[in-house]
C-alpha positions in Angstrom: 37.7 -33.9 11.7 35.3 -35.9 9.4 31.6 -35.7 10.4 30.6 -38.2 7.7 29.5 -35.7 5.1 32.6 -35.8 3.0 34.1 -32.6 4.3 36.4 -31.7 7.2 35.1 -28.8 9.3 37.7 -25.9 9.5 40.7 -28.2 10.0 43.6 -27.0 7.8 45.9 -29.8 9.0 43.5 -32.7 8.3 42.4 -33.0 4.7 39.1 -34.5 3.8 39.2 -38.2 2.8 36.3 -37.9 0.2 36.1 -34.4 -1.3 39.2 -32.4 -0.8 38.1 -28.8 0.0 40.5 -26.0 0.9 40.2 -25.1 4.6 39.6 -21.4 4.0 36.9 -22.1 1.5 35.3 -24.6 3.9 35.3 -22.1 6.7 33.5 -19.6 4.4 30.9 -22.2 3.6 30.3 -22.9 7.3 30.1 -19.1 8.1 27.6 -18.6 5.2 25.4 -21.4 6.5 25.5 -20.0 10.0 24.6 -16.6 8.7 21.6 -18.0 6.7 20.3 -19.7 9.9 20.8 -16.8 12.2 19.5 -13.9 10.0 15.7 -13.3 10.1 13.7 -14.6 7.2 11.2 -12.3 5.6 7.7 -13.0 7.0 9.1 -14.7 10.1 8.2 -13.2 13.4 10.9 -11.9 15.7 10.8 -10.1 19.0 11.4 -6.7 17.3 9.4 -7.5 14.1 6.3 -9.6 14.9 3.9 -10.9 12.3 1.3 -8.0 12.0 -2.2 -8.5 13.3 -4.6 -9.0 10.4 -7.4 -6.5 10.8 -10.5 -5.8 8.7 -12.7 -2.7 8.8 -15.9 -1.7 7.0 -14.9 1.5 5.2 -11.7 3.3 4.0 -11.5 6.0 6.7 -11.2 3.3 9.4 -8.1 2.1 7.6 -6.3 5.2 8.6 -7.6 5.1 12.1 -6.2 1.6 12.7 -2.9 2.3 11.0 -2.4 5.5 13.0 -2.8 3.5 16.3 -1.3 0.2 15.2 1.6 1.2 13.0 3.7 -1.7 11.6 2.1 -4.1 14.1 -1.1 -4.3 12.0 -2.1 -5.2 8.5 -5.5 -3.6 7.8 -7.9 -4.0 4.9 -11.3 -2.4 4.2 -14.3 -4.2 2.8 -16.0 -1.3 0.9 -13.7 -0.1 -1.8 -13.5 3.3 -3.6 -16.7 4.1 -5.5 -18.7 1.5 -3.7 -21.6 2.4 -1.4 -22.0 0.8 2.1 -25.8 0.8 1.4 -25.5 -1.6 -1.5 -22.2 -3.3 -1.0 -21.8 -7.1 -0.6 -18.4 -8.8 0.1 -16.8 -10.9 -2.6 -15.9 -14.5 -2.0 -12.2 -13.5 -2.0 -12.9 -10.9 0.7 -14.8 -13.4 2.8 -11.8 -15.8 2.5 -9.4 -13.1 3.6 -11.7 -12.1 6.4 -11.8 -15.7 7.7 -8.0 -15.4 8.3 -8.3 -12.1 10.1 -8.0 -11.6 13.9 -10.4 -8.7 14.4 -13.1 -6.9 12.5 -14.0 -3.3 13.5 -17.6 -2.6 12.5 -18.9 0.9 12.4 -22.6 0.5 11.8 -23.0 1.0 8.0 -25.9 -0.7 6.3 -24.3 -3.8 4.8 -23.1 -5.0 8.2 -26.6 -6.0 9.2 -26.6 -8.8 6.7 -22.9 -9.7 7.1 -22.7 -10.1 10.9 -24.9 -13.2 11.2 -22.7 -14.9 8.6 -19.5 -14.0 10.5 -20.9 -15.2 13.8 -21.9 -18.6 12.2 -18.8 -19.3 10.1 -16.0 -17.4 11.9 -16.3 -17.9 15.6 -12.5 -17.1 16.1 -13.0 -13.6 14.7 -13.3 -10.8 17.2 -16.0 -8.3 16.2 -15.7 -4.9 17.8 -18.3 -2.2 17.4 -16.7 1.3 17.1 -20.0 2.9 18.0 -19.9 1.6 21.6 -20.0 4.4 24.1 -20.8 7.2 21.5 -23.6 9.6 21.7 -25.5 8.5 18.5 -28.2 10.4 16.6 -31.0 9.3 14.3 -30.4 9.4 10.6 -33.3 11.8 10.1 -35.1 12.7 6.9 -38.1 10.5 7.7 -36.1 7.5 8.8 -37.4 7.4 12.4 -35.5 5.0 14.7 -32.6 4.4 12.2 -29.3 5.5 13.7 -26.9 7.6 11.7 -23.7 5.5 11.1 -21.5 8.4 9.9 -19.8 8.9 13.3 -16.4 9.3 11.7 -17.4 12.8 10.4 -16.8 14.2 13.9 -13.1 14.1 14.8 -13.9 14.0 18.6 -16.0 10.8 18.0 -13.1 9.3 16.1 -10.9 10.1 19.1 -13.1 7.8 21.2 -13.1 5.2 18.4 -9.3 5.3 18.4 -9.3 4.6 22.1 -11.4 1.5 21.4 -9.0 0.4 18.7 -6.0 0.9 21.0 -7.5 -1.2 23.8 -8.6 -3.9 21.4 -5.1 -4.2 19.8 -3.4 -4.2 23.2 -5.6 -7.0 24.3 -4.9 -9.1 21.3 -1.2 -8.2 21.2 0.0 -7.4 24.8 3.6 -7.0 23.7 2.6 -4.1 21.5 0.8 -2.2 24.2 3.4 0.6 24.3 3.3 0.9 20.5 -0.5 1.2 20.5 -0.5 3.7 23.4 2.0 5.9 21.6 0.2 5.7 18.3 -3.1 6.6 20.0 -1.5 9.6 21.7 -0.1 10.9 18.4 -3.4 10.4 16.6 -5.5 11.9 19.4 -3.3 15.1 19.2 -3.8 15.2 15.4 -7.5 14.9 15.8 -7.6 17.7 18.4 -5.7 20.0 16.0 -8.0 18.9 13.1 -11.1 19.7 15.2 -9.7 23.2 16.1 -9.1 23.9 12.4 -12.5 22.8 11.3 -14.2 24.8 14.1 -12.2 27.9 13.0 -13.2 27.5 9.3 -16.9 26.9 10.0 -17.5 29.2 13.1 -18.7 32.2 10.9 -21.5 30.1 9.5 -23.0 28.7 12.7 -26.7 28.0 12.3 -26.8 27.9 8.5 -28.1 25.1 6.4 -26.3 23.0 3.8 -28.2 21.0 1.2 -27.0 17.5 0.6 -28.3 14.5 -1.4 -27.8 11.9 1.3 -28.2 12.7 5.1 -24.6 11.7 5.9 -23.5 14.8 7.7 -25.5 14.9 10.9 -22.5 14.4 13.2 -20.4 16.9 11.2 -23.2 19.5 11.4 -23.7 18.8 15.1 -20.0 19.3 15.8 -19.8 22.6 14.0 -23.2 24.2 14.5 -24.6 23.6 11.0 -27.9 22.1 9.8 -28.2 19.6 7.0 -31.2 19.3 4.7 -31.2 16.1 2.6 -32.7 15.7 -0.8 -33.1 11.9 -0.5 -34.6 9.9 2.4 -32.1 7.1 2.7 -31.6 5.7 -0.7 -35.1 6.6 -2.0 -35.5 9.3 -4.6 -38.0 12.1 -3.7 -41.4 12.0 -5.5 -42.6 14.9 -7.6 -44.4 16.7 -4.8 -41.4 16.4 -2.4 -39.1 17.5 -5.2 -41.2 20.6 -5.8 -41.1 21.4 -2.1 -37.3 21.0 -1.9 -36.9 23.4 -4.8 -39.1 26.0 -3.1 -37.1 25.6 0.2 -33.7 25.7 -1.6 -34.8 28.9 -3.4 -35.9 30.5 -0.2 -32.6 29.6 1.5 -30.7 31.1 -1.5 -28.9 27.8 -2.0 -26.0 28.1 -4.5 -24.5 24.6 -4.0 -25.9 21.1 -3.4 -23.5 18.5 -2.2 -23.6 14.9 -3.4 -21.6 11.8 -2.6 -19.7 10.2 -5.5 -21.4 6.9 -4.5 -24.9 8.2 -5.5 -26.6 9.4 -8.7 -26.6 13.2 -9.2 -29.8 13.2 -11.2 -32.2 14.5 -8.5 -29.6 17.0 -7.1 -29.0 18.3 -10.6 -32.8 18.7 -11.2 -33.0 20.9 -8.1 -29.8 22.8 -8.9 -31.0 23.5 -12.5 -34.4 24.8 -11.1 -32.7 27.3 -8.7 -29.6 28.1 -10.6 -27.3 26.3 -8.2 -24.3 24.0 -8.7 -23.7 20.3 -7.7 -20.4 19.7 -5.9 -19.0 16.3 -4.7 -18.4 15.8 -1.1 -17.1 12.3 -0.2 -17.4 11.1 3.4 -15.8 7.8 2.5 -12.4 9.1 1.3 -9.4 7.2 2.8 -7.2 10.3 3.3 -9.3 11.2 6.4 -7.5 14.2 7.8 -7.1 16.0 4.4 -10.6 15.0 3.4 -12.2 16.6 6.5 -10.4 19.9 5.8 -11.4 19.7 2.2 -15.1 19.2 3.2 -15.0 22.1 5.6 -13.5 24.4 3.0 -16.1 23.4 0.4 -19.0 23.9 2.8 -17.6 27.2 4.0 -17.2 28.3 0.3 -20.8 27.3 -0.4 -22.2 29.2 2.5 -20.1 32.2 1.7 -21.7 32.4 -1.7 -25.1 33.0 -0.1 -24.0 36.3 1.4 
């Protein structure tokens, strides 16, 4: 049978009038075309493989939280990249363009968000903005910064468990067909966080009530969770004056401090000055590492090691 395209479709008894094509070859061509039409195309959504939700977060630890809950149904990007500080970060034009195509942004309360949020509300009304601090028991940042809330909630695994619940509910609202996936992801992640919390408590229990010296007061929630006290060298991003520095040196010497912890995102100059004065060492402690579970155990081990040296 001729359909007007110069070929006869699968008819071995009726040759084509325009371009003679062997019947067996023609059938193969038709089958190939049907296969190309029916097979899924990369990037095309199907019932089993939907186009992932585009998600943005502020910091790298959140990337793991969203992936743990959302699995393959999400594509998540962080604004603050390795080595950058949330206190001084500003998004690039490329990041803003990518953010404009996202479906949801999970904020967590870090400093740069204060300037970013009005821009998002003005220029991206379609973007859902979800605050992962909602419903948490927050504390003040301390160290002379009265009224300023500590944003480092992710350093307490039990607070992360609550944040994961918010992530689950948000994703399920935006993507109802993935509700079972998000619930299963949340349950697995919550169990991992419970086990992590138990391990950290076991590591740090012998040092309850002791003080750790840090450059930036980022460990308030961590210390609250595991019975420690943090003493920060810097108030916010301000370097201590000469009088304050001398006082810190006296206190550190009285506390028999052997290690001062610093974040990779900050200068070590002041911490080294104190360490040199009292014969201590400066050790990095990164609250912003992406490998959240391993990093939390690494932090606990380093803190326990530092406190053990005082004995």
